[in-house]
N, C-alpha and C positions, 0 to 999 in steps of 0.2 A: 675161402673159395666157395662159391655157390654151385651146387649140383643140380643140373636140369634133369627132371624126371618126366619121361614121356608116358602119358596114360592112354592106352588104346584098349577100349572095350566097347562092345555094342550096347551096353546098358548105360544110359545117360546118368542115372542116379548113382551108379557106382563111380563113374568118372568124376562127377561133381563132389561126391563124398571124399574120394581120395584127394582131389585137388584141395578141398577144405582142410583136410588133415595135414597135407604138405604145407599149406600156407602158414600153419602155426610154427613151422620149423624155420629158423632164420637162415639156415645153410642149404635149404632145398627150395626148388622152384618148379612148379608144375608147368609143363608145356603140352600143347596140343599138337599132335603130329600133323604135318602138312598133308593135304589130300594127295598131292603128287610130288614126290621128291625128284629133283632133277637127276640125281644119280644115287646109287646105293652108298651110304656112308660107310667108311672103313673104321674099324675099332683100333684102339691103341692100348690094349691090355686092361680095359675097364672090367669091373665085375658087374654082371647083369643078373638080376633076380627075376625069374619068370614064374608066375603062379598060375596054374591051370590044373583042372582035374582030369583032363583027357591026355592019355599017354601019347596019342598020335600028334597032338598039338605040341607037346613038350619035345618030342623027337624032331619034328619039323623045325621048331625054333632052335634047338641045339645044332642041327645040321646047318641052318642058315647062319647062325652066329659063328660057327667054326669056319664056314666058307668065307665070310667077310671079315674075319679077324675080330 
């Protein structure tokens, strides 16, 4: 099973570096998020890792993930 990893960051060098690291893993695939999603995707119990050093960002992400499953 291949796992799609969406990389969203405002720094291109970070996005490219993470994509390069993921490319070395046979079971991971880096995906670029679409500019506009037709609708908010729903979760199915997946585990999501969010890394940020701003508490407000982490809280917003947590609330959003909880809202959309």
